[in-house]
Legacy VTK file of the C-alpha trace (Angstrom):
# vtk DataFile Version 3.0
C-alpha trace
ASCII
DATASET POLYDATA
POINTS 103 float
-31.278 142.032 131.170
-30.038 138.464 131.329
-30.036 136.116 134.262
-26.751 134.852 135.626
-26.020 131.339 134.388
-24.830 128.391 136.472
-24.244 124.793 135.372
-24.761 121.718 137.473
-21.515 119.708 137.282
-23.337 116.911 135.453
-24.568 119.326 132.778
-21.071 120.687 132.222
-19.740 117.106 131.940
-22.442 116.284 129.360
-21.417 119.271 127.264
-17.730 118.308 127.449
-18.575 114.719 126.458
-20.668 115.897 123.504
-17.913 118.307 122.455
-15.360 115.465 122.444
-17.621 113.200 120.381
-18.266 115.871 117.753
-14.575 116.821 117.623
-13.793 113.176 116.872
-16.244 113.249 113.982
-14.757 116.408 112.480
-12.302 118.875 114.018
-14.084 122.120 114.846
-17.543 120.549 114.994
-17.380 120.281 118.777
-16.617 123.982 118.960
-19.662 124.629 116.758
-21.784 122.592 119.175
-20.540 124.573 122.166
-21.241 127.863 120.378
-24.797 126.734 119.586
-25.380 125.543 123.165
-24.076 128.845 124.512
-26.365 130.758 122.137
-29.377 128.718 123.287
-28.538 129.304 126.944
-28.070 133.024 126.318
-31.509 133.218 124.710
-33.015 131.394 127.692
-31.237 133.724 130.118
-32.750 136.736 128.337
-36.269 135.268 128.112
-36.509 132.305 130.500
-40.295 132.046 130.345
-40.316 131.823 126.539
-39.326 128.161 126.351
-41.260 124.963 126.825
-42.188 123.927 130.338
-41.396 120.202 130.401
-41.449 119.096 134.038
-42.175 120.639 137.462
-40.679 124.064 136.821
-38.082 122.778 134.359
-37.924 124.346 130.912
-36.129 123.296 127.744
-34.504 125.355 125.027
-33.520 123.524 121.854
-30.058 123.856 120.366
-29.845 125.042 116.762
-28.118 122.647 114.280
-27.652 119.858 116.824
-30.081 117.325 118.341
-29.712 118.670 121.883
-31.858 120.390 124.434
-30.773 122.409 127.437
-32.916 121.821 130.516
-32.976 124.594 133.099
-34.771 126.150 136.037
-34.837 129.714 137.266
-34.037 130.016 140.954
-33.179 133.087 142.992
-32.827 135.172 139.856
-30.370 132.773 138.222
-30.669 130.292 135.367
-29.482 126.874 136.532
-28.595 124.468 133.697
-29.634 120.983 134.803
-28.709 119.019 131.696
-27.398 119.257 128.160
-29.194 116.284 126.676
-29.227 114.552 123.315
-32.804 114.524 122.040
-32.842 110.820 121.226
-30.988 109.274 124.148
-32.050 108.448 127.689
-35.194 110.551 127.885
-35.899 112.103 131.274
-32.604 110.967 132.841
-32.174 114.490 134.192
-35.425 114.606 136.195
-33.789 113.733 139.494
-31.711 116.923 139.131
-34.823 119.116 139.227
-35.217 120.973 142.506
-38.079 119.766 144.625
-41.077 122.084 144.347
-42.547 120.887 147.650
-40.006 122.814 149.757
LINES 1 104
103 0 1 2 3 4 5 6 7 8 9 10 11 12 13 14 15 16 17 18 19 20 21 22 23 24 25 26 27 28 29 30 31 32 33 34 35 36 37 38 39 40 41 42 43 44 45 46 47 48 49 50 51 52 53 54 55 56 57 58 59 60 61 62 63 64 65 66 67 68 69 70 71 72 73 74 75 76 77 78 79 80 81 82 83 84 85 86 87 88 89 90 91 92 93 94 95 96 97 98 99 100 101 102
């Protein structure tokens, strides 16, 4: 059984931006990126505890073929995508999106 998946608006915008960049490089490549990101998120939704814990309850699943990671948390039985981040740019920019664990 898979968890329901929700995107933070910023994460969805990051994916759209990455799609546009790859489409500019070669038509269809952006669609390949989206398919790989969706596959990574689906794997995480099926086995959320299987991926690397990177920060205060946040986990990361790597995207096949592309230098991206998807950062997520599991809350209330749902997988919340915090960021779709390029592996070599702005490390940890997404940390302020992580839910506070002190609540």
